[in-house]
PDBQT receptor file of N, H, CA, C and O in Angstrom, charges set to zero:
ATOM      1  N   UNK A   1       0.812  -1.161   0.009  1.00  0.00    +0.000 N 
ATOM      2  CA  UNK A   1       0.042  -0.012   0.016  1.00  0.00    +0.000 C 
ATOM      3  C   UNK A   1       0.869   1.236  -0.019  1.00  0.00    +0.000 C 
ATOM      4  O   UNK A   1       1.858   1.310   0.710  1.00  0.00    +0.000 OA
ATOM      5  N   UNK A   2       0.528   2.247  -0.833  1.00  0.00    +0.000 N 
ATOM      6  H   UNK A   2      -0.275   2.187  -1.426  1.00  0.00    +0.000 HD
ATOM      7  CA  UNK A   2       1.330   3.489  -0.954  1.00  0.00    +0.000 C 
ATOM      8  C   UNK A   2       0.828   4.451   0.096  1.00  0.00    +0.000 C 
ATOM      9  O   UNK A   2      -0.377   4.577   0.317  1.00  0.00    +0.000 OA
ATOM     10  N   UNK A   3       1.770   5.137   0.752  1.00  0.00    +0.000 N 
ATOM     11  H   UNK A   3       2.749   5.035   0.574  1.00  0.00    +0.000 HD
ATOM     12  CA  UNK A   3       1.451   6.126   1.759  1.00  0.00    +0.000 C 
ATOM     13  C   UNK A   3       1.422   7.519   1.080  1.00  0.00    +0.000 C 
ATOM     14  O   UNK A   3       2.351   7.893   0.365  1.00  0.00    +0.000 OA
ATOM     15  N   UNK A   4       0.373   8.240   1.316  1.00  0.00    +0.000 N 
ATOM     16  H   UNK A   4      -0.382   7.936   1.897  1.00  0.00    +0.000 HD
ATOM     17  CA  UNK A   4       0.254   9.588   0.680  1.00  0.00    +0.000 C 
ATOM     18  C   UNK A   4       0.987  10.580   1.594  1.00  0.00    +0.000 C 
ATOM     19  O   UNK A   4       1.026  10.415   2.813  1.00  0.00    +0.000 OA
ATOM     20  N   UNK A   5       1.562  11.602   0.975  1.00  0.00    +0.000 N 
ATOM     21  H   UNK A   5       1.531  11.736  -0.015  1.00  0.00    +0.000 HD
ATOM     22  CA  UNK A   5       2.321  12.663   1.718  1.00  0.00    +0.000 C 
ATOM     23  C   UNK A   5       1.339  13.578   2.411  1.00  0.00    +0.000 C 
ATOM     24  O   UNK A   5       1.565  13.889   3.580  1.00  0.00    +0.000 OA
ATOM     25  N   UNK A   6       0.277  14.032   1.796  1.00  0.00    +0.000 N 
ATOM     26  H   UNK A   6       0.093  13.780   0.846  1.00  0.00    +0.000 HD
ATOM     27  CA  UNK A   6      -0.599  14.999   2.384  1.00  0.00    +0.000 C 
ATOM     28  C   UNK A   6      -1.912  14.283   2.762  1.00  0.00    +0.000 C 
ATOM     29  O   UNK A   6      -2.443  13.460   2.016  1.00  0.00    +0.000 OA
ATOM     30  N   UNK A   7      -2.413  14.650   3.987  1.00  0.00    +0.000 N 
ATOM     31  H   UNK A   7      -1.981  15.318   4.594  1.00  0.00    +0.000 HD
ATOM     32  CA  UNK A   7      -3.673  14.056   4.420  1.00  0.00    +0.000 C 
ATOM     33  C   UNK A   7      -4.845  14.510   3.511  1.00  0.00    +0.000 C 
ATOM     34  O   UNK A   7      -4.832  15.611   2.960  1.00  0.00    +0.000 OA
ATOM     35  N   UNK A   8      -5.858  13.621   3.376  1.00  0.00    +0.000 N 
ATOM     36  H   UNK A   8      -5.868  12.727   3.824  1.00  0.00    +0.000 HD
ATOM     37  CA  UNK A   8      -7.024  13.983   2.636  1.00  0.00    +0.000 C 
ATOM     38  C   UNK A   8      -8.074  14.613   3.553  1.00  0.00    +0.000 C 
ATOM     39  O   UNK A   8      -8.843  15.483   3.145  1.00  0.00    +0.000 OA
ATOM     40  N   UNK A   9      -8.082  14.155   4.777  1.00  0.00    +0.000 N 
ATOM     41  H   UNK A   9      -7.458  13.447   5.108  1.00  0.00    +0.000 HD
ATOM     42  CA  UNK A   9      -8.997  14.623   5.848  1.00  0.00    +0.000 C 
ATOM     43  C   UNK A   9      -8.225  15.203   6.979  1.00  0.00    +0.000 C 
ATOM     44  O   UNK A   9      -7.195  14.656   7.374  1.00  0.00    +0.000 OA
ATOM     45  N   UNK A  10      -8.709  16.339   7.536  1.00  0.00    +0.000 N 
ATOM     46  H   UNK A  10      -9.545  16.784   7.215  1.00  0.00    +0.000 HD
ATOM     47  CA  UNK A  10      -8.039  16.997   8.619  1.00  0.00    +0.000 C 
ATOM     48  C   UNK A  10      -9.029  17.356   9.724  1.00  0.00    +0.000 C 
ATOM     49  O   UNK A  10     -10.242  17.337   9.517  1.00  0.00    +0.000 OA
ATOM     50  N   UNK A  11      -8.509  17.672  10.860  1.00  0.00    +0.000 N 
ATOM     51  H   UNK A  11      -7.523  17.688  11.027  1.00  0.00    +0.000 HD
ATOM     52  CA  UNK A  11      -9.321  18.023  12.017  1.00  0.00    +0.000 C 
ATOM     53  C   UNK A  11      -9.744  19.471  11.967  1.00  0.00    +0.000 C 
ATOM     54  O   UNK A  11      -9.203  20.238  11.170  1.00  0.00    +0.000 OA
ATOM     55  N   UNK A  12     -10.728  19.884  12.818  1.00  0.00    +0.000 N 
ATOM     56  H   UNK A  12     -11.168  19.261  13.464  1.00  0.00    +0.000 HD
ATOM     57  CA  UNK A  12     -11.091  21.272  12.840  1.00  0.00    +0.000 C 
ATOM     58  C   UNK A  12      -9.934  22.175  13.300  1.00  0.00    +0.000 C 
ATOM     59  O   UNK A  12      -9.792  23.304  12.830  1.00  0.00    +0.000 OA
ATOM     60  N   UNK A  13      -9.107  21.655  14.231  1.00  0.00    +0.000 N 
ATOM     61  H   UNK A  13      -9.222  20.738  14.613  1.00  0.00    +0.000 HD
ATOM     62  CA  UNK A  13      -7.957  22.454  14.599  1.00  0.00    +0.000 C 
ATOM     63  C   UNK A  13      -6.984  22.705  13.465  1.00  0.00    +0.000 C 
ATOM     64  O   UNK A  13      -6.409  23.789  13.361  1.00  0.00    +0.000 OA
ATOM     65  N   UNK A  14      -6.797  21.701  12.610  1.00  0.00    +0.000 N 
ATOM     66  H   UNK A  14      -7.263  20.821  12.694  1.00  0.00    +0.000 HD
ATOM     67  CA  UNK A  14      -5.945  21.920  11.419  1.00  0.00    +0.000 C 
ATOM     68  C   UNK A  14      -6.543  22.919  10.460  1.00  0.00    +0.000 C 
ATOM     69  O   UNK A  14      -5.818  23.703   9.846  1.00  0.00    +0.000 OA
ATOM     70  N   UNK A  15      -7.873  22.904  10.319  1.00  0.00    +0.000 N 
ATOM     71  H   UNK A  15      -8.462  22.268  10.818  1.00  0.00    +0.000 HD
ATOM     72  CA  UNK A  15      -8.569  23.847   9.511  1.00  0.00    +0.000 C 
ATOM     73  C   UNK A  15      -8.350  25.286  10.048  1.00  0.00    +0.000 C 
ATOM     74  O   UNK A  15      -8.152  26.222   9.274  1.00  0.00    +0.000 OA
ATOM     75  N   UNK A  16      -8.392  25.434  11.387  1.00  0.00    +0.000 N 
ATOM     76  H   UNK A  16      -8.554  24.673  12.015  1.00  0.00    +0.000 HD
ATOM     77  CA  UNK A  16      -8.164  26.747  12.001  1.00  0.00    +0.000 C 
ATOM     78  C   UNK A  16      -6.769  27.287  11.564  1.00  0.00    +0.000 C 
ATOM     79  O   UNK A  16      -6.613  28.453  11.202  1.00  0.00    +0.000 OA
ATOM     80  N   UNK A  17      -5.809  26.408  11.618  1.00  0.00    +0.000 N 
ATOM     81  H   UNK A  17      -5.936  25.461  11.912  1.00  0.00    +0.000 HD
ATOM     82  CA  UNK A  17      -4.434  26.850  11.233  1.00  0.00    +0.000 C 
ATOM     83  C   UNK A  17      -4.392  27.211   9.785  1.00  0.00    +0.000 C 
ATOM     84  O   UNK A  17      -3.868  28.268   9.433  1.00  0.00    +0.000 OA
ATOM     85  N   UNK A  18      -4.927  26.371   8.922  1.00  0.00    +0.000 N 
ATOM     86  H   UNK A  18      -5.353  25.512   9.208  1.00  0.00    +0.000 HD
ATOM     87  CA  UNK A  18      -4.930  26.669   7.466  1.00  0.00    +0.000 C 
ATOM     88  C   UNK A  18      -5.632  27.931   7.077  1.00  0.00    +0.000 C 
ATOM     89  O   UNK A  18      -5.169  28.685   6.221  1.00  0.00    +0.000 OA
ATOM     90  N   UNK A  19      -6.760  28.155   7.716  1.00  0.00    +0.000 N 
ATOM     91  H   UNK A  19      -7.136  27.542   8.410  1.00  0.00    +0.000 HD
ATOM     92  CA  UNK A  19      -7.513  29.412   7.404  1.00  0.00    +0.000 C 
ATOM     93  C   UNK A  19      -7.142  30.623   8.231  1.00  0.00    +0.000 C 
ATOM     94  O   UNK A  19      -7.502  31.749   7.885  1.00  0.00    +0.000 OA
ATOM     95  N   UNK A  20      -6.418  30.401   9.331  1.00  0.00    +0.000 N 
ATOM     96  H   UNK A  20      -6.126  29.487   9.612  1.00  0.00    +0.000 HD
ATOM     97  CA  UNK A  20      -6.043  31.488  10.219  1.00  0.00    +0.000 C 
ATOM     98  C   UNK A  20      -7.226  32.082  10.966  1.00  0.00    +0.000 C 
ATOM     99  O   UNK A  20      -7.310  33.299  11.134  1.00  0.00    +0.000 OA
ATOM    100  N   UNK A  21      -8.145  31.226  11.415  1.00  0.00    +0.000 N 
ATOM    101  H   UNK A  21      -8.077  30.238  11.278  1.00  0.00    +0.000 HD
ATOM    102  CA  UNK A  21      -9.332  31.628  12.145  1.00  0.00    +0.000 C 
ATOM    103  C   UNK A  21      -9.427  30.786  13.442  1.00  0.00    +0.000 C 
ATOM    104  O   UNK A  21      -8.731  29.786  13.619  1.00  0.00    +0.000 OA
ATOM    105  N   UNK A  22     -10.306  31.240  14.314  1.00  0.00    +0.000 N 
ATOM    106  H   UNK A  22     -10.871  32.052  14.170  1.00  0.00    +0.000 HD
ATOM    107  CA  UNK A  22     -10.492  30.477  15.552  1.00  0.00    +0.000 C 
ATOM    108  C   UNK A  22     -11.498  29.349  15.341  1.00  0.00    +0.000 C 
ATOM    109  O   UNK A  22     -12.210  29.288  14.339  1.00  0.00    +0.000 OA
ATOM    110  N   UNK A  23     -11.520  28.467  16.324  1.00  0.00    +0.000 N 
ATOM    111  H   UNK A  23     -10.941  28.517  17.138  1.00  0.00    +0.000 HD
ATOM    112  CA  UNK A  23     -12.303  27.177  16.210  1.00  0.00    +0.000 C 
ATOM    113  C   UNK A  23     -13.779  27.527  16.092  1.00  0.00    +0.000 C 
ATOM    114  O   UNK A  23     -14.493  26.823  15.379  1.00  0.00    +0.000 OA
ATOM    115  N   UNK A  24     -14.275  28.557  16.738  1.00  0.00    +0.000 N 
ATOM    116  H   UNK A  24     -13.695  29.129  17.318  1.00  0.00    +0.000 HD
ATOM    117  CA  UNK A  24     -15.686  28.871  16.731  1.00  0.00    +0.000 C 
ATOM    118  C   UNK A  24     -16.135  29.259  15.295  1.00  0.00    +0.000 C 
ATOM    119  O   UNK A  24     -17.265  28.971  14.901  1.00  0.00    +0.000 OA
ATOM    120  N   UNK A  25     -15.235  29.917  14.518  1.00  0.00    +0.000 N 
ATOM    121  H   UNK A  25     -14.317  30.151  14.838  1.00  0.00    +0.000 HD
ATOM    122  CA  UNK A  25     -15.585  30.225  13.136  1.00  0.00    +0.000 C 
ATOM    123  C   UNK A  25     -15.597  28.991  12.279  1.00  0.00    +0.000 C 
ATOM    124  O   UNK A  25     -16.455  28.873  11.404  1.00  0.00    +0.000 OA
ATOM    125  N   UNK A  26     -14.696  28.072  12.485  1.00  0.00    +0.000 N 
ATOM    126  H   UNK A  26     -13.999  28.168  13.196  1.00  0.00    +0.000 HD
ATOM    127  CA  UNK A  26     -14.747  26.770  11.741  1.00  0.00    +0.000 C 
ATOM    128  C   UNK A  26     -15.987  26.007  12.126  1.00  0.00    +0.000 C 
ATOM    129  O   UNK A  26     -16.608  25.402  11.251  1.00  0.00    +0.000 OA
ATOM    130  N   UNK A  27     -16.390  25.999  13.391  1.00  0.00    +0.000 N 
ATOM    131  H   UNK A  27     -15.886  26.491  14.101  1.00  0.00    +0.000 HD
ATOM    132  CA  UNK A  27     -17.551  25.324  13.840  1.00  0.00    +0.000 C 
ATOM    133  C   UNK A  27     -18.809  25.936  13.175  1.00  0.00    +0.000 C 
ATOM    134  O   UNK A  27     -19.709  25.209  12.755  1.00  0.00    +0.000 OA
ATOM    135  N   UNK A  28     -18.856  27.259  13.089  1.00  0.00    +0.000 N 
ATOM    136  H   UNK A  28     -18.125  27.850  13.430  1.00  0.00    +0.000 HD
ATOM    137  CA  UNK A  28     -20.006  27.919  12.447  1.00  0.00    +0.000 C 
ATOM    138  C   UNK A  28     -20.064  27.574  10.902  1.00  0.00    +0.000 C 
ATOM    139  O   UNK A  28     -21.141  27.336  10.355  1.00  0.00    +0.000 OA
ATOM    140  N   UNK A  29     -18.884  27.559  10.239  1.00  0.00    +0.000 N 
ATOM    141  H   UNK A  29     -18.010  27.752  10.684  1.00  0.00    +0.000 HD
ATOM    142  CA  UNK A  29     -18.848  27.210   8.831  1.00  0.00    +0.000 C 
ATOM    143  C   UNK A  29     -19.316  25.791   8.593  1.00  0.00    +0.000 C 
ATOM    144  O   UNK A  29     -19.987  25.519   7.597  1.00  0.00    +0.000 OA
ATOM    145  N   UNK A  30     -18.974  24.884   9.489  1.00  0.00    +0.000 N 
ATOM    146  H   UNK A  30     -18.429  25.105  10.298  1.00  0.00    +0.000 HD
ATOM    147  CA  UNK A  30     -19.379  23.501   9.417  1.00  0.00    +0.000 C 
ATOM    148  C   UNK A  30     -20.904  23.364   9.682  1.00  0.00    +0.000 C 
ATOM    149  O   UNK A  30     -21.618  22.659   8.969  1.00  0.00    +0.000 OA
ATOM    150  N   UNK A  31     -21.358  24.061  10.726  1.00  0.00    +0.000 N 
ATOM    151  H   UNK A  31     -20.778  24.633  11.305  1.00  0.00    +0.000 HD
ATOM    152  CA  UNK A  31     -22.788  23.941  11.098  1.00  0.00    +0.000 C 
ATOM    153  C   UNK A  31     -23.646  24.532   9.989  1.00  0.00    +0.000 C 
ATOM    154  O   UNK A  31     -24.720  23.999   9.712  1.00  0.00    +0.000 OA
ATOM    155  N   UNK A  32     -23.217  25.608   9.344  1.00  0.00    +0.000 N 
ATOM    156  H   UNK A  32     -22.344  26.041   9.568  1.00  0.00    +0.000 HD
ATOM    157  CA  UNK A  32     -23.997  26.237   8.252  1.00  0.00    +0.000 C 
ATOM    158  C   UNK A  32     -23.937  25.527   6.930  1.00  0.00    +0.000 C 
ATOM    159  O   UNK A  32     -24.688  25.836   6.005  1.00  0.00    +0.000 OA
ATOM    160  N   UNK A  33     -23.006  24.540   6.844  1.00  0.00    +0.000 N 
ATOM    161  H   UNK A  33     -22.396  24.289   7.596  1.00  0.00    +0.000 HD
ATOM    162  CA  UNK A  33     -22.872  23.793   5.599  1.00  0.00    +0.000 C 
ATOM    163  C   UNK A  33     -21.893  24.446   4.606  1.00  0.00    +0.000 C 
ATOM    164  O   UNK A  33     -21.643  23.907   3.528  1.00  0.00    +0.000 OA
ATOM    165  N   UNK A  34     -21.327  25.647   4.995  1.00  0.00    +0.000 N 
ATOM    166  H   UNK A  34     -21.530  26.085   5.871  1.00  0.00    +0.000 HD
ATOM    167  CA  UNK A  34     -20.397  26.329   4.063  1.00  0.00    +0.000 C 
ATOM    168  C   UNK A  34     -19.106  25.509   3.958  1.00  0.00    +0.000 C 
ATOM    169  O   UNK A  34     -18.400  25.616   2.955  1.00  0.00    +0.000 OA
ATOM    170  N   UNK A  35     -18.798  24.737   4.912  1.00  0.00    +0.000 N 
ATOM    171  H   UNK A  35     -19.371  24.650   5.727  1.00  0.00    +0.000 HD
ATOM    172  CA  UNK A  35     -17.603  23.882   4.892  1.00  0.00    +0.000 C 
ATOM    173  C   UNK A  35     -18.019  22.452   5.125  1.00  0.00    +0.000 C 
ATOM    174  O   UNK A  35     -18.467  22.112   6.220  1.00  0.00    +0.000 OA
ATOM    175  N   UNK A  36     -17.884  21.613   4.133  1.00  0.00    +0.000 N 
ATOM    176  H   UNK A  36     -17.520  21.890   3.244  1.00  0.00    +0.000 HD
ATOM    177  CA  UNK A  36     -18.311  20.270   4.162  1.00  0.00    +0.000 C 
ATOM    178  C   UNK A  36     -17.447  19.500   5.170  1.00  0.00    +0.000 C 
ATOM    179  O   UNK A  36     -16.232  19.678   5.257  1.00  0.00    +0.000 OA
ATOM    180  N   UNK A  37     -18.149  18.618   5.941  1.00  0.00    +0.000 N 
ATOM    181  H   UNK A  37     -19.136  18.474   5.871  1.00  0.00    +0.000 HD
ATOM    182  CA  UNK A  37     -17.435  17.740   6.955  1.00  0.00    +0.000 C 
ATOM    183  C   UNK A  37     -18.292  16.469   7.155  1.00  0.00    +0.000 C 
ATOM    184  O   UNK A  37     -19.402  16.341   6.639  1.00  0.00    +0.000 OA
ATOM    185  N   UNK A  38     -17.748  15.604   7.880  1.00  0.00    +0.000 N 
ATOM    186  H   UNK A  38     -16.846  15.707   8.300  1.00  0.00    +0.000 HD
ATOM    187  CA  UNK A  38     -18.440  14.384   8.293  1.00  0.00    +0.000 C 
ATOM    188  C   UNK A  38     -17.775  13.761   9.488  1.00  0.00    +0.000 C 
ATOM    189  O   UNK A  38     -16.626  14.072   9.802  1.00  0.00    +0.000 OA
ATOM    190  N   UNK A  39     -18.482  12.888  10.150  1.00  0.00    +0.000 N 
ATOM    191  H   UNK A  39     -19.415  12.635   9.895  1.00  0.00    +0.000 HD
ATOM    192  CA  UNK A  39     -17.978  12.252  11.358  1.00  0.00    +0.000 C 
ATOM    193  C   UNK A  39     -17.495  10.839  11.062  1.00  0.00    +0.000 C 
ATOM    194  O   UNK A  39     -18.100  10.081  10.305  1.00  0.00    +0.000 OA
ATOM    195  N   UNK A  40     -16.403  10.538  11.683  1.00  0.00    +0.000 N 
ATOM    196  H   UNK A  40     -15.912  11.154  12.298  1.00  0.00    +0.000 HD
ATOM    197  CA  UNK A  40     -15.854   9.161  11.687  1.00  0.00    +0.000 C 
ATOM    198  C   UNK A  40     -15.826   8.776  13.164  1.00  0.00    +0.000 C 
ATOM    199  O   UNK A  40     -14.977   9.218  13.938  1.00  0.00    +0.000 OA
ATOM    200  N   UNK A  41     -16.782   7.943  13.513  1.00  0.00    +0.000 N 
ATOM    201  H   UNK A  41     -17.472   7.584  12.885  1.00  0.00    +0.000 HD
ATOM    202  CA  UNK A  41     -16.938   7.693  14.943  1.00  0.00    +0.000 C 
ATOM    203  C   UNK A  41     -17.376   8.960  15.650  1.00  0.00    +0.000 C 
ATOM    204  O   UNK A  41     -18.388   9.558  15.286  1.00  0.00    +0.000 OA
ATOM    205  N   UNK A  42     -16.594   9.388  16.696  1.00  0.00    +0.000 N 
ATOM    206  H   UNK A  42     -15.772   8.901  16.991  1.00  0.00    +0.000 HD
ATOM    207  CA  UNK A  42     -16.935  10.593  17.431  1.00  0.00    +0.000 C 
ATOM    208  C   UNK A  42     -16.134  11.807  16.856  1.00  0.00    +0.000 C 
ATOM    209  O   UNK A  42     -16.335  12.940  17.295  1.00  0.00    +0.000 OA
ATOM    210  N   UNK A  43     -15.249  11.564  15.896  1.00  0.00    +0.000 N 
ATOM    211  H   UNK A  43     -15.086  10.644  15.540  1.00  0.00    +0.000 HD
ATOM    212  CA  UNK A  43     -14.362  12.626  15.385  1.00  0.00    +0.000 C 
ATOM    213  C   UNK A  43     -14.955  13.256  14.140  1.00  0.00    +0.000 C 
ATOM    214  O   UNK A  43     -15.444  12.546  13.261  1.00  0.00    +0.000 OA
ATOM    215  N   UNK A  44     -14.923  14.560  14.051  1.00  0.00    +0.000 N 
ATOM    216  H   UNK A  44     -14.526  15.137  14.765  1.00  0.00    +0.000 HD
ATOM    217  CA  UNK A  44     -15.342  15.241  12.822  1.00  0.00    +0.000 C 
ATOM    218  C   UNK A  44     -14.074  15.519  11.999  1.00  0.00    +0.000 C 
ATOM    219  O   UNK A  44     -13.028  15.939  12.494  1.00  0.00    +0.000 OA
ATOM    220  N   UNK A  45     -14.261  15.248  10.711  1.00  0.00    +0.000 N 
ATOM    221  H   UNK A  45     -15.110  14.907  10.309  1.00  0.00    +0.000 HD
ATOM    222  CA  UNK A  45     -13.116  15.484   9.778  1.00  0.00    +0.000 C 
ATOM    223  C   UNK A  45     -13.631  16.356   8.580  1.00  0.00    +0.000 C 
ATOM    224  O   UNK A  45     -14.788  16.285   8.164  1.00  0.00    +0.000 OA
ATOM    225  N   UNK A  46     -12.709  17.151   8.085  1.00  0.00    +0.000 N 
ATOM    226  H   UNK A  46     -11.769  17.209   8.423  1.00  0.00    +0.000 HD
ATOM    227  CA  UNK A  46     -12.984  18.040   6.983  1.00  0.00    +0.000 C 
ATOM    228  C   UNK A  46     -12.061  17.630   5.847  1.00  0.00    +0.000 C 
ATOM    229  O   UNK A  46     -10.845  17.590   6.034  1.00  0.00    +0.000 OA
ATOM    230  N   UNK A  47     -12.610  17.323   4.664  1.00  0.00    +0.000 N 
ATOM    231  H   UNK A  47     -13.598  17.356   4.512  1.00  0.00    +0.000 HD
ATOM    232  CA  UNK A  47     -11.730  17.069   3.536  1.00  0.00    +0.000 C 
ATOM    233  C   UNK A  47     -10.963  18.284   3.116  1.00  0.00    +0.000 C 
ATOM    234  O   UNK A  47     -11.528  19.376   3.056  1.00  0.00    +0.000 OA
ATOM    235  N   UNK A  48      -9.694  18.133   2.821  1.00  0.00    +0.000 N 
ATOM    236  H   UNK A  48      -9.235  17.246   2.869  1.00  0.00    +0.000 HD
ATOM    237  CA  UNK A  48      -8.910  19.276   2.324  1.00  0.00    +0.000 C 
ATOM    238  C   UNK A  48      -9.501  19.879   1.121  1.00  0.00    +0.000 C 
ATOM    239  O   UNK A  48      -9.433  21.099   0.969  1.00  0.00    +0.000 OA
ATOM    240  N   UNK A  49     -10.087  19.109   0.238  1.00  0.00    +0.000 N 
ATOM    241  H   UNK A  49     -10.142  18.118   0.362  1.00  0.00    +0.000 HD
ATOM    242  CA  UNK A  49     -10.786  19.685  -0.971  1.00  0.00    +0.000 C 
ATOM    243  C   UNK A  49     -11.973  20.582  -0.576  1.00  0.00    +0.000 C 
ATOM    244  O   UNK A  49     -12.312  21.495  -1.328  1.00  0.00    +0.000 OA
ATOM    245  N   UNK A  50     -12.618  20.345   0.594  1.00  0.00    +0.000 N 
ATOM    246  H   UNK A  50     -12.342  19.603   1.205  1.00  0.00    +0.000 HD
ATOM    247  CA  UNK A  50     -13.673  21.267   1.020  1.00  0.00    +0.000 C 
ATOM    248  C   UNK A  50     -13.155  22.592   1.403  1.00  0.00    +0.000 C 
ATOM    249  O   UNK A  50     -13.850  23.590   1.211  1.00  0.00    +0.000 OA
ATOM    250  N   UNK A  51     -11.934  22.677   1.955  1.00  0.00    +0.000 N 
ATOM    251  H   UNK A  51     -11.370  21.867   2.111  1.00  0.00    +0.000 HD
ATOM    252  CA  UNK A  51     -11.296  23.915   2.283  1.00  0.00    +0.000 C 
ATOM    253  C   UNK A  51     -10.961  24.697   1.034  1.00  0.00    +0.000 C 
ATOM    254  O   UNK A  51     -11.189  25.904   0.954  1.00  0.00    +0.000 OA
ATOM    255  N   UNK A  52     -10.398  23.965   0.030  1.00  0.00    +0.000 N 
ATOM    256  H   UNK A  52     -10.213  22.985   0.095  1.00  0.00    +0.000 HD
ATOM    257  CA  UNK A  52     -10.089  24.580  -1.227  1.00  0.00    +0.000 C 
ATOM    258  C   UNK A  52     -11.376  25.154  -1.898  1.00  0.00    +0.000 C 
ATOM    259  O   UNK A  52     -11.367  26.271  -2.416  1.00  0.00    +0.000 OA
ATOM    260  N   UNK A  53     -12.446  24.384  -1.875  1.00  0.00    +0.000 N 
ATOM    261  H   UNK A  53     -12.454  23.476  -1.454  1.00  0.00    +0.000 HD
ATOM    262  CA  UNK A  53     -13.699  24.811  -2.479  1.00  0.00    +0.000 C 
ATOM    263  C   UNK A  53     -14.220  26.043  -1.775  1.00  0.00    +0.000 C 
ATOM    264  O   UNK A  53     -14.646  26.997  -2.427  1.00  0.00    +0.000 OA
ATOM    265  N   UNK A  54     -14.192  26.038  -0.451  1.00  0.00    +0.000 N 
ATOM    266  H   UNK A  54     -13.847  25.263   0.078  1.00  0.00    +0.000 HD
ATOM    267  CA  UNK A  54     -14.676  27.181   0.361  1.00  0.00    +0.000 C 
ATOM    268  C   UNK A  54     -13.905  28.454  -0.002  1.00  0.00    +0.000 C 
ATOM    269  O   UNK A  54     -14.515  29.489  -0.273  1.00  0.00    +0.000 OA
ATOM    270  N   UNK A  55     -12.559  28.384  -0.008  1.00  0.00    +0.000 N 
ATOM    271  H   UNK A  55     -12.064  27.544   0.212  1.00  0.00    +0.000 HD
ATOM    272  CA  UNK A  55     -11.718  29.520  -0.406  1.00  0.00    +0.000 C 
ATOM    273  C   UNK A  55     -12.001  30.014  -1.791  1.00  0.00    +0.000 C 
ATOM    274  O   UNK A  55     -12.060  31.218  -2.043  1.00  0.00    +0.000 OA
ATOM    275  N   UNK A  56     -12.183  29.035  -2.727  1.00  0.00    +0.000 N 
ATOM    276  H   UNK A  56     -12.135  28.057  -2.522  1.00  0.00    +0.000 HD
ATOM    277  CA  UNK A  56     -12.449  29.455  -4.110  1.00  0.00    +0.000 C 
ATOM    278  C   UNK A  56     -13.768  30.184  -4.215  1.00  0.00    +0.000 C 
ATOM    279  O   UNK A  56     -13.861  31.175  -4.939  1.00  0.00    +0.000 OA
ATOM    280  N   UNK A  57     -14.797  29.724  -3.510  1.00  0.00    +0.000 N 
ATOM    281  H   UNK A  57     -14.721  28.919  -2.922  1.00  0.00    +0.000 HD
ATOM    282  CA  UNK A  57     -16.110  30.365  -3.504  1.00  0.00    +0.000 C 
ATOM    283  C   UNK A  57     -15.958  31.787  -2.877  1.00  0.00    +0.000 C 
ATOM    284  O   UNK A  57     -16.482  32.756  -3.426  1.00  0.00    +0.000 OA
ATOM    285  N   UNK A  58     -15.300  31.896  -1.821  1.00  0.00    +0.000 N 
ATOM    286  H   UNK A  58     -14.874  31.109  -1.375  1.00  0.00    +0.000 HD
ATOM    287  CA  UNK A  58     -15.098  33.218  -1.161  1.00  0.00    +0.000 C 
ATOM    288  C   UNK A  58     -14.370  34.200  -2.117  1.00  0.00    +0.000 C 
ATOM    289  O   UNK A  58     -14.764  35.359  -2.248  1.00  0.00    +0.000 OA
ATOM    290  N   UNK A  59     -13.327  33.718  -2.763  1.00  0.00    +0.000 N 
ATOM    291  H   UNK A  59     -13.007  32.776  -2.657  1.00  0.00    +0.000 HD
ATOM    292  CA  UNK A  59     -12.592  34.548  -3.711  1.00  0.00    +0.000 C 
ATOM    293  C   UNK A  59     -13.506  34.939  -4.851  1.00  0.00    +0.000 C 
ATOM    294  O   UNK A  59     -13.494  36.099  -5.263  1.00  0.00    +0.000 OA
ATOM    295  N   UNK A  60     -14.282  34.040  -5.367  1.00  0.00    +0.000 N 
ATOM    296  H   UNK A  60     -14.292  33.098  -5.032  1.00  0.00    +0.000 HD
ATOM    297  CA  UNK A  60     -15.230  34.348  -6.449  1.00  0.00    +0.000 C 
ATOM    298  C   UNK A  60     -16.227  35.397  -6.016  1.00  0.00    +0.000 C 
ATOM    299  O   UNK A  60     -16.488  36.343  -6.760  1.00  0.00    +0.000 OA
ATOM    300  N   UNK A  61     -16.793  35.253  -4.824  1.00  0.00    +0.000 N 
ATOM    301  H   UNK A  61     -16.582  34.485  -4.220  1.00  0.00    +0.000 HD
ATOM    302  CA  UNK A  61     -17.747  36.199  -4.287  1.00  0.00    +0.000 C 
ATOM    303  C   UNK A  61     -17.141  37.603  -4.136  1.00  0.00    +0.000 C 
ATOM    304  O   UNK A  61     -17.774  38.601  -4.482  1.00  0.00    +0.000 OA
ATOM    305  N   UNK A  62     -15.911  37.666  -3.616  1.00  0.00    +0.000 N 
ATOM    306  H   UNK A  62     -15.397  36.855  -3.335  1.00  0.00    +0.000 HD
ATOM    307  CA  UNK A  62     -15.295  38.986  -3.457  1.00  0.00    +0.000 C 
ATOM    308  C   UNK A  62     -14.943  39.619  -4.769  1.00  0.00    +0.000 C 
ATOM    309  O   UNK A  62     -15.018  40.842  -4.887  1.00  0.00    +0.000 OA
ATOM    310  N   UNK A  63     -14.567  38.863  -5.750  1.00  0.00    +0.000 N 
ATOM    311  H   UNK A  63     -14.505  37.870  -5.654  1.00  0.00    +0.000 HD
ATOM    312  CA  UNK A  63     -14.159  39.465  -7.058  1.00  0.00    +0.000 C 
ATOM    313  C   UNK A  63     -15.477  39.920  -7.823  1.00  0.00    +0.000 C 
ATOM    314  O   UNK A  63     -15.428  40.838  -8.642  1.00  0.00    +0.000 OA
ATOM    315  N   UNK A  64     -16.599  39.282  -7.543  1.00  0.00    +0.000 N 
ATOM    316  H   UNK A  64     -16.639  38.537  -6.878  1.00  0.00    +0.000 HD
ATOM    317  CA  UNK A  64     -17.819  39.622  -8.227  1.00  0.00    +0.000 C 
ATOM    318  C   UNK A  64     -18.436  40.907  -7.604  1.00  0.00    +0.000 C 
ATOM    319  O   UNK A  64     -19.186  41.643  -8.246  1.00  0.00    +0.000 OA
ATOM    320  N   UNK A  65     -18.077  41.126  -6.327  1.00  0.00    +0.000 N 
ATOM    321  H   UNK A  65     -17.468  40.528  -5.806  1.00  0.00    +0.000 HD
ATOM    322  CA  UNK A  65     -18.717  42.312  -5.628  1.00  0.00    +0.000 C 
ATOM    323  C   UNK A  65     -18.137  43.618  -6.036  1.00  0.00    +0.000 C 
ATOM    324  O   UNK A  65     -18.565  44.663  -5.545  1.00  0.00    +0.000 OA
TER     325      UNK A  65
């Protein structure tokens, strides 16, 4: 089995670091559905692709305004 260098799923705390925001903002984005996530057991995970999608949407919204 090949080991990947970058994780596909990350924790909320990792998302905080990547976006430079506090955990309550990440929790709000998850709760509102702006940031896709799912649970594995008791742990919530966010796909890295969901972060990329969120940032792209925000950039698109700001350039359209």
